[in-house]
C-alpha positions as CSV (number, residue, x, y, z in Angstrom):
1,M,25.9,33.1,4.8
2,K,27.0,29.5,5.2
3,V,24.7,26.8,6.4
4,R,25.3,23.2,7.3
5,V,23.4,20.3,8.9
6,D,24.6,18.3,11.9
7,R,23.5,14.9,10.7
8,D,23.9,13.4,14.2
9,L,21.2,15.8,15.5
10,C,18.8,15.8,12.5
11,I,15.7,13.7,13.0
12,G,14.1,14.4,9.7
13,V,11.1,16.4,10.8
14,G,11.4,18.4,7.5
15,N,10.5,21.9,8.8
16,C,13.5,23.2,7.1
17,V,12.3,21.8,3.8
18,A,8.9,23.4,4.3
19,Y,10.4,26.8,5.0
20,A,13.1,26.7,2.3
21,P,12.6,23.9,-0.2
22,T,15.3,25.3,-2.5
23,V,17.8,25.2,0.3
24,F,17.1,21.9,2.0
25,E,15.8,18.4,1.1
26,L,15.6,15.1,3.0
27,D,17.9,12.4,1.7
28,Q,17.3,8.6,1.7
29,E,18.1,8.5,5.4
30,S,15.4,11.2,6.1
31,K,18.2,13.6,7.0
32,A,18.3,17.2,5.8
33,V,21.0,18.1,3.2
34,V,21.9,21.6,2.0
35,L,21.2,22.4,-1.7
36,D,21.6,26.1,-2.5
37,P,21.6,28.5,0.5
38,S,21.9,31.5,-1.8
39,S,18.5,30.7,-3.3
40,V,16.7,32.5,-0.4
41,D,17.3,35.7,1.6
42,D,19.0,35.5,4.9
43,D,15.8,36.0,6.9
44,I,14.2,32.9,5.4
45,L,17.4,30.9,5.9
46,L,17.4,31.8,9.6
47,E,13.7,31.0,10.0
48,A,14.3,27.6,8.5
49,A,17.2,27.0,10.9
50,K,15.1,28.2,13.9
51,S,12.3,25.8,12.8
52,C,14.4,22.8,13.5
53,P,13.4,21.2,16.8
54,E,16.8,19.7,17.3
55,N,18.9,22.8,16.4
56,A,20.6,20.7,13.8
57,I,21.0,23.6,11.3
58,I,24.0,25.7,11.9
59,V,24.2,29.1,10.2
60,E,27.4,31.1,10.0
61,D,28.2,34.5,8.5
62,D,30.8,34.8,5.7
63,E,33.6,35.1,8.3
64,G,32.7,31.9,10.0
65,H,31.0,33.3,13.1
66,Q,28.1,31.2,14.2
67,L,24.8,33.1,14.0
68,Y,22.5,30.2,14.9
69,P,22.0,28.3,17.2
Protein backbone atom coordinates (compact mmCIF):
# COMPACT_ATOMS: atom_id res chain seq x y z
CA MET A 1 0.00 0.00 0.00
CA LYS A 2 0.99 3.57 -0.61
CA VAL A 3 -0.03 6.45 1.61
CA ARG A 4 0.28 10.20 1.29
CA VAL A 5 -1.01 13.26 3.10
CA ASP A 6 -2.73 16.17 1.39
CA ARG A 7 -1.06 18.98 3.32
CA ASP A 8 -3.66 21.48 2.17
CA LEU A 9 -6.35 19.45 3.94
CA CYS A 10 -4.39 18.40 7.04
CA ILE A 11 -5.28 20.45 10.14
CA GLY A 12 -2.93 18.66 12.53
CA VAL A 13 -5.45 16.88 14.74
CA GLY A 14 -3.01 13.99 15.15
CA ASN A 15 -5.44 11.06 15.11
CA CYS A 16 -3.24 9.38 12.53
CA VAL A 17 -0.24 9.63 14.87
CA ALA A 18 -2.27 8.09 17.69
CA TYR A 19 -3.32 5.16 15.49
CA ALA A 20 0.01 4.61 13.75
CA PRO A 21 2.94 6.46 15.37
CA THR A 22 5.47 4.55 13.28
CA VAL A 23 3.75 5.69 10.08
CA PHE A 24 2.86 9.32 10.83
CA GLU A 25 4.26 12.25 12.76
CA LEU A 26 3.41 15.94 12.92
CA ASP A 27 6.06 18.28 11.56
CA GLN A 28 6.94 21.82 12.62
CA GLU A 29 3.81 23.13 10.90
CA SER A 30 1.63 20.60 12.78
CA LYS A 31 0.96 18.78 9.53
CA ALA A 32 1.14 15.01 9.21
CA VAL A 33 4.04 13.50 7.33
CA VAL A 34 4.50 9.88 6.32
CA LEU A 35 7.39 7.94 7.87
CA ASP A 36 7.17 4.18 7.21
CA PRO A 37 3.83 2.82 5.96
CA SER A 38 5.20 -0.73 5.88
CA SER A 39 5.67 -0.68 9.67
CA VAL A 40 2.00 -1.54 10.32
CA ASP A 41 -0.48 -3.89 8.71
CA ASP A 42 -2.92 -2.62 6.11
CA ASP A 43 -5.89 -2.62 8.49
CA ILE A 44 -4.18 -0.24 10.93
CA LEU A 45 -3.10 2.00 8.05
CA LEU A 46 -6.70 2.22 6.80
CA GLU A 47 -8.00 2.91 10.33
CA ALA A 48 -5.49 5.73 10.71
CA ALA A 49 -6.63 7.21 7.40
CA LYS A 50 -10.29 6.90 8.38
CA SER A 51 -9.58 8.65 11.68
CA CYS A 52 -8.65 11.87 9.88
CA PRO A 53 -11.56 14.32 10.16
CA GLU A 54 -10.50 16.10 6.97
CA ASN A 55 -9.85 12.99 4.83
CA ALA A 56 -6.34 14.29 4.25
CA ILE A 57 -4.78 10.81 4.18
CA ILE A 58 -4.93 9.11 0.81
CA VAL A 59 -4.33 5.36 0.67
CA GLU A 60 -3.67 3.59 -2.62
CA ASP A 61 -2.99 -0.03 -3.50
CA ASP A 62 0.27 -1.01 -5.16
CA GLU A 63 -1.24 -0.40 -8.60
CA GLY A 64 -2.17 3.18 -7.72
CA HIS A 65 -5.92 2.63 -7.24
CA GLN A 66 -7.26 4.84 -4.50
CA LEU A 67 -8.66 2.83 -1.61
CA TYR A 68 -9.45 5.71 0.74
CA PRO A 69 -11.08 8.19 0.83
